[in-house]
C-alpha positions as CSV (number, residue, x, y, z in Angstrom):
1,X,0.0,0.0,0.0
2,X,2.0,2.9,-1.3
3,X,1.6,6.5,0.0
4,X,0.6,8.0,-3.3
5,X,-2.0,5.4,-4.2
6,X,-3.4,5.3,-0.7
7,X,-4.0,9.0,-0.5
8,X,-5.5,9.0,-4.0
9,X,-8.1,6.4,-3.1
10,X,-11.0,6.6,-0.7
11,X,-11.1,4.5,2.5
12,X,-14.4,2.6,2.7
13,X,-16.1,2.9,6.1
14,X,-19.0,0.6,6.9
15,X,-21.4,0.4,9.9
16,X,-23.6,2.3,12.2
17,X,-24.7,5.9,12.2
18,X,-26.9,7.2,15.0
19,X,-27.7,10.0,17.4
20,X,-26.3,9.9,20.9
21,X,-29.0,11.2,23.2
22,X,-27.6,12.7,26.4
23,X,-29.4,13.2,29.7
24,X,-29.4,17.0,29.4
25,X,-31.4,16.8,26.1
26,X,-28.5,17.2,23.7
27,X,-28.5,15.0,20.6
28,X,-25.1,14.5,19.1
29,X,-24.4,12.6,15.8
30,X,-22.3,9.5,16.3
31,X,-21.7,5.8,15.9
32,X,-18.1,4.5,15.7
33,X,-17.9,4.0,11.9
34,X,-19.6,7.3,11.3
35,X,-17.3,9.1,13.7
36,X,-14.3,7.6,12.0
37,X,-15.6,8.6,8.5
38,X,-16.4,12.1,9.8
39,X,-12.9,12.6,11.3
40,X,-11.2,11.2,8.3
41,X,-12.9,13.8,6.2
42,X,-11.6,16.4,8.7
43,X,-8.1,15.0,8.3
44,X,-8.4,15.6,4.5
45,X,-9.2,12.0,3.4
46,X,-12.1,11.3,1.2
47,X,-14.0,8.4,2.9
48,X,-17.0,6.6,1.4
49,X,-19.4,5.8,4.2
50,X,-21.8,2.9,3.9
51,X,-24.7,2.8,6.3
52,X,-28.5,3.1,6.6
53,X,-30.9,5.6,8.2
54,X,-34.7,5.7,8.5
55,X,-37.0,7.9,6.5
56,X,-37.5,10.1,9.5
57,X,-36.3,13.5,10.8
58,X,-33.1,12.0,12.3
59,X,-32.3,10.3,9.0
60,X,-32.8,13.5,7.0
61,X,-30.6,15.4,9.6
62,X,-27.8,13.0,9.1
63,X,-27.9,13.3,5.4
64,X,-27.9,17.1,5.7
65,X,-25.0,17.1,8.1
66,X,-23.0,14.8,5.9
67,X,-23.6,17.1,2.9
68,X,-22.6,20.2,4.9
69,X,-19.3,18.4,5.9
70,X,-18.8,17.5,2.2
71,X,-19.0,13.8,2.8
72,X,-19.9,11.4,0.0
73,X,-23.6,10.3,0.3
74,X,-23.5,7.5,-2.3
75,X,-23.3,4.8,0.4
76,X,-26.0,6.1,2.8
77,X,-29.2,4.1,2.3
78,X,-32.7,5.3,3.4
79,X,-34.9,2.5,4.7
80,X,-38.6,3.3,5.1
81,X,-40.1,1.5,8.1
82,X,-36.9,1.5,10.0
83,X,-35.9,4.1,12.6
84,X,-32.6,5.9,12.5
85,X,-30.1,4.6,15.1
86,X,-30.3,6.0,18.7
87,X,-28.2,5.5,21.8
88,X,-29.1,6.8,25.2
89,X,-25.8,8.1,26.8
90,X,-25.3,8.7,30.5
91,X,-22.1,10.0,32.0
92,X,-20.5,9.2,35.4
93,X,-17.5,11.5,36.1
94,X,-17.0,11.9,32.4
95,X,-17.1,8.2,31.6
96,X,-20.0,7.2,29.2
97,X,-22.4,4.3,29.5
98,X,-24.8,3.4,26.6
99,X,-28.2,2.0,26.1
100,X,-28.3,1.0,22.4
101,X,-31.8,0.8,20.8
102,X,-32.5,-2.3,18.7
103,X,-33.4,-2.7,15.9
104,X,-32.4,0.3,13.9
105,X,-31.9,1.1,10.2
106,X,-28.1,0.3,10.4
107,X,-29.0,-3.3,11.3
108,X,-30.4,-3.7,7.8
109,X,-27.5,-2.3,5.6
110,X,-28.0,-3.8,2.1
111,X,-25.3,-5.3,-0.1
112,X,-23.3,-2.7,-2.2
113,X,-21.3,-3.7,-5.3
114,X,-18.4,-1.4,-4.6
115,X,-15.3,-3.4,-5.3
116,X,-15.1,-3.4,-9.1
117,X,-11.3,-3.5,-9.3
118,X,-8.3,-4.0,-7.2
119,X,-7.7,-0.3,-6.9
120,X,-11.2,0.8,-5.9
121,X,-10.4,1.7,-2.3
122,X,-7.4,2.2,-0.1
123,X,-8.8,0.4,2.9
124,X,-12.0,-1.2,4.4
125,X,-12.9,-0.3,7.9
126,X,-15.7,-1.8,10.0
127,X,-16.5,-2.3,13.6
128,X,-18.4,-4.9,15.5
129,X,-21.7,-3.4,16.6
130,X,-23.4,-3.5,13.2
131,X,-22.8,-7.3,13.1
132,X,-25.7,-7.7,15.5
133,X,-28.2,-7.4,12.6
134,X,-28.2,-10.4,10.3
135,X,-28.6,-8.3,7.2
136,X,-25.7,-5.9,8.1
137,X,-23.6,-8.9,9.2
138,X,-24.1,-10.5,5.8
139,X,-23.2,-7.2,4.0
140,X,-20.1,-6.6,6.0
141,X,-19.0,-10.2,5.5
142,X,-19.4,-9.9,1.8
143,X,-17.5,-6.7,1.7
144,X,-14.7,-8.3,3.6
145,X,-14.5,-11.1,1.1
146,X,-14.5,-8.6,-1.8
147,X,-11.8,-6.6,-0.1
148,X,-9.6,-9.7,0.4
149,X,-10.1,-10.6,-3.3
150,X,-9.1,-7.1,-4.3
151,X,-6.1,-7.1,-1.9
152,X,-7.6,-4.1,-0.1
153,X,-6.4,-4.1,3.6
154,X,-9.1,-4.4,6.3
155,X,-9.1,-2.4,9.5
156,X,-11.3,-4.0,12.2
157,X,-12.4,-1.9,15.2
158,X,-13.7,-4.1,18.0
159,X,-16.2,-2.2,20.2
160,X,-17.7,-4.5,22.7
161,X,-21.1,-3.1,23.6
162,X,-23.0,-5.7,25.7
163,X,-25.3,-7.4,25.0
164,X,-24.5,-6.7,21.3
165,X,-21.4,-8.8,21.0
166,X,-20.9,-12.5,20.2
167,X,-17.6,-14.3,20.3
168,X,-18.8,-16.4,17.4
169,X,-18.3,-13.3,15.3
170,X,-14.6,-13.3,15.8
171,X,-13.8,-15.3,12.6
172,X,-15.7,-12.7,10.6
173,X,-14.1,-9.8,12.5
174,X,-10.5,-10.8,12.7
175,X,-9.6,-13.5,10.2
176,X,-7.6,-12.0,7.3
177,X,-7.7,-8.5,8.8
178,X,-4.6,-6.5,8.3
179,X,-5.3,-4.2,11.2
180,X,-7.2,-4.8,14.5
181,X,-8.0,-2.2,17.1
182,X,-9.4,-2.7,20.6
183,X,-8.8,-1.4,24.1
184,X,-7.0,-3.1,26.9
185,X,-10.2,-4.0,28.8
186,X,-11.6,-5.7,25.6
187,X,-8.3,-7.5,25.0
188,X,-8.3,-8.8,28.6
189,X,-11.9,-10.0,28.3
190,X,-11.4,-11.7,24.9
191,X,-8.0,-13.2,25.7
192,X,-8.8,-14.1,29.3
193,X,-5.3,-12.8,30.1
194,X,-4.1,-9.9,32.3
195,X,-3.3,-6.7,30.3
196,X,-1.6,-4.4,32.8
197,X,2.0,-4.3,31.6
198,X,3.8,-4.1,28.3
199,X,4.8,-7.8,28.4
200,X,1.2,-8.9,29.4
201,X,-0.3,-6.9,26.6
202,X,2.2,-8.3,24.1
203,X,1.5,-11.9,25.3
204,X,-2.3,-11.4,25.2
205,X,-2.2,-10.0,21.6
206,X,0.0,-12.9,20.5
207,X,-2.3,-15.5,22.1
208,X,-5.4,-13.8,20.6
209,X,-3.7,-13.5,17.2
210,X,-2.7,-17.1,17.2
211,X,-6.3,-18.2,17.8
212,X,-8.1,-15.8,15.6
213,X,-5.8,-14.1,13.1
214,X,-5.1,-10.4,12.4
215,X,-1.7,-9.0,11.6
216,X,-1.1,-5.6,13.2
217,X,-2.9,-4.8,16.5
218,X,-3.5,-1.3,18.0
219,X,-4.3,-1.4,21.7
220,X,-5.6,1.7,23.4
221,X,-5.2,2.1,27.1
222,X,-7.2,5.2,28.0
223,X,-5.2,8.0,29.6
224,X,-2.1,5.9,29.6
225,X,-1.6,5.7,25.9
226,X,-1.6,3.2,23.1
227,X,0.4,0.3,21.5
228,X,1.0,-1.0,18.0
229,X,2.0,-4.6,17.9
230,X,3.3,-6.5,14.9
231,X,4.8,-9.9,15.4
232,X,6.9,-9.6,18.6
233,X,7.5,-5.8,18.0
234,X,5.8,-3.5,20.4
235,X,5.6,0.3,19.9
236,X,4.1,2.6,22.6
237,X,3.0,6.2,22.7
238,X,2.0,8.0,25.9
239,X,-1.3,9.9,25.8
240,X,-1.1,13.7,26.4
241,X,-3.4,15.2,28.9
242,X,-6.3,17.0,27.3
243,X,-6.3,20.8,27.7
244,X,-9.8,20.7,29.2
245,X,-11.4,17.3,29.8
246,X,-15.1,17.4,28.7
247,X,-15.8,13.7,28.1
248,X,-14.3,10.7,26.5
249,X,-17.1,10.0,24.0
250,X,-15.6,9.2,20.6
251,X,-12.0,9.3,21.8
252,X,-11.4,5.8,20.6
253,X,-13.0,6.6,17.2
254,X,-10.8,9.7,16.9
255,X,-7.8,7.4,17.6
256,X,-8.9,5.0,14.9
257,X,-9.4,7.8,12.4
258,X,-6.0,9.3,13.0
259,X,-4.4,5.9,12.9
260,X,-6.0,5.1,9.5
261,X,-4.9,8.5,8.3
262,X,-1.3,7.8,9.4
263,X,-1.4,4.3,7.8
264,X,-2.6,5.7,4.5
265,X,0.2,8.2,4.6
266,X,2.7,5.3,5.1
267,X,4.0,6.8,8.4
268,X,6.1,4.6,10.7
269,X,4.1,3.1,13.6
270,X,5.6,5.5,16.2
271,X,4.5,8.5,14.3
272,X,1.1,6.9,13.6
273,X,0.6,6.4,17.4
274,X,1.9,9.8,18.4
275,X,-0.5,11.5,16.1
276,X,-3.4,9.3,17.1
277,X,-3.1,9.7,20.8
278,X,-2.7,13.5,20.3
279,X,-5.9,13.6,18.2
280,X,-7.8,11.4,20.7
281,X,-6.9,13.8,23.5
282,X,-8.2,16.6,21.4
283,X,-11.6,14.8,21.0
284,X,-11.8,14.6,24.8
285,X,-12.1,18.5,24.8
286,X,-15.4,18.2,22.8
287,X,-19.0,17.4,23.8
288,X,-19.4,14.1,21.9
289,X,-17.4,12.6,19.1
290,X,-17.7,15.0,16.1
291,X,-17.2,18.6,15.3
292,X,-17.3,21.0,12.4
293,X,-14.4,23.0,13.8
294,X,-11.6,22.7,11.2
295,X,-9.1,23.8,13.8
296,X,-9.5,20.5,15.6
297,X,-8.0,18.7,12.6
298,X,-5.0,20.9,12.2
299,X,-1.4,20.1,13.2
300,X,-1.8,16.6,14.5
């Protein structure tokens, strides 16, 4: 994946788009794949976002917001009879908890014939939440096969949101993935191994990778920082302290977007991580996960 070809082509982002509904009445546009696509656009990439919304006010608002942010709308499906995704968010000392409504439009993402040639896209990104719906799971699985056939690398972002996660999805999620991202708590749960130190995290990744696949792992550790692990090589970047901590909603998605941006620019892992933890800290100064403030995306 050369730098010139990667920057010329669009990353393909697939999965949920929804509104985060906060206790104080605020509604903020979100969903991990949507946040990643939005932030990639801010970072001067040209993502194609594939998802589904309802034929309702929230769906129309999402379409308008994407257009205002100059995002490609070709992959956004409107499904009459399905409601646009909603998550009830509550905060305890800045840490979010979620009540995710089911079913929603993004559980019914239809197949899209997007991979027409080996150079169609620079990268395929998807998470894990959208796999809860059988239709979306089939669509994402099909896109994964098409990406593999076209030699397009796949970036998998594991976001465990109980009860919407099933270990049986792991072959779909991880097998043949070039890049896998998850946090230290998710790694500990999935590997059944402690993940407190560098050596423990390395061993847990190696054990999980031996069982399920994946090549390069990005492990986020909250305020401590993040790792990139390839083979037995471990790279670490300490997280900077946010200027003003507002909340951590979307920080992991910001990390994923900045990581993908760095990978598409063919940066070394240390620089990829340094930029990604810096950008994630910047997201923590916002209410929610997205912004139209171009200054947030400068000088990462």
